C-alpha positions as CSV (number, residue, x, y, z in Angstrom):
1,Y,44.3,-19.1,-24.6
2,H,45.9,-15.7,-22.9
3,Y,43.1,-14.1,-23.7
4,F,40.4,-16.3,-21.3
5,A,41.9,-14.3,-17.6
6,S,40.9,-11.2,-19.6
7,V,37.2,-11.6,-20.4
8,P,35.7,-11.3,-17.3
9,F,37.3,-7.7,-17.4
10,I,36.0,-7.3,-20.8
11,I,32.2,-8.1,-20.0
12,L,32.6,-5.9,-17.0
13,G,33.9,-3.2,-18.8
14,I,31.2,-3.0,-21.4
15,V,28.9,-3.1,-18.9
16,L,29.9,-0.2,-17.2
17,C,29.7,1.6,-20.5
18,L,26.6,0.3,-20.8
19,H,25.3,1.6,-17.9
20,D,26.7,4.8,-18.1
21,W,25.8,5.0,-21.3
22,P,23.2,8.9,-21.8
23,G,19.3,8.3,-22.7
24,I,19.6,4.4,-21.8
25,R,17.3,3.1,-18.8
26,Q,18.0,1.3,-15.8
27,K,15.9,-1.9,-17.2
28,Q,16.9,-1.5,-20.5
29,C,20.9,-1.1,-19.0
30,A,20.2,-4.5,-17.2
31,V,18.5,-6.6,-20.2
32,I,21.1,-6.0,-22.3
33,S,24.2,-6.9,-19.3
34,W,22.1,-10.1,-19.1
35,M,22.3,-10.9,-22.7
36,I,26.0,-9.9,-23.2
37,A,26.9,-12.1,-19.9
38,G,24.7,-15.0,-21.1
39,M,26.4,-15.0,-25.1
40,A,29.5,-14.7,-23.4
41,A,29.2,-18.2,-20.9
42,I,27.2,-19.9,-24.0
43,S,30.6,-18.9,-25.8
44,F,32.6,-20.2,-23.1
45,V,31.6,-23.6,-22.9
46,I,31.5,-23.9,-26.8
47,F,35.3,-23.4,-27.3
48,L,36.8,-23.6,-23.8
49,P,37.9,-27.7,-25.3
50,Y,39.5,-25.9,-28.5
51,A,41.5,-23.1,-26.1
52,C,42.4,-25.1,-23.3
53,G,42.8,-29.0,-25.5
54,M,40.4,-30.5,-23.5
55,A,39.5,-33.9,-24.5
56,A,35.5,-33.2,-26.2
57,P,33.1,-35.3,-28.6
58,I,33.6,-34.8,-32.1
59,Q,29.9,-33.5,-32.2
60,W,30.8,-31.2,-29.8
61,L,33.8,-29.8,-31.4
62,D,32.3,-30.0,-34.9
63,L,29.4,-27.4,-33.1
64,G,32.7,-24.9,-32.3
65,K,34.1,-25.5,-36.0
66,A,30.7,-24.5,-37.4
67,I,30.5,-21.6,-35.8
68,L,33.9,-20.2,-36.9
69,K,33.3,-20.8,-39.9
70,I,30.1,-18.4,-39.6
71,W,32.5,-15.5,-38.0
72,Y,35.4,-16.0,-40.5
């Protein structure tokens, strides 16, 4: 759970690097930035019960478990 405080800064850093990337257009940068922000928000919502120890329905926890099996 210690990494949650740094996640917004990591996302902003990625977006800043995309903005300064040579050869990338402003519109492409905006689309990629919104996709990264959306994926980060979805991942945050899915894994928040795991990280904080919140009570959640079994199906919700099974979803997170299935995603972790894909990543590991």
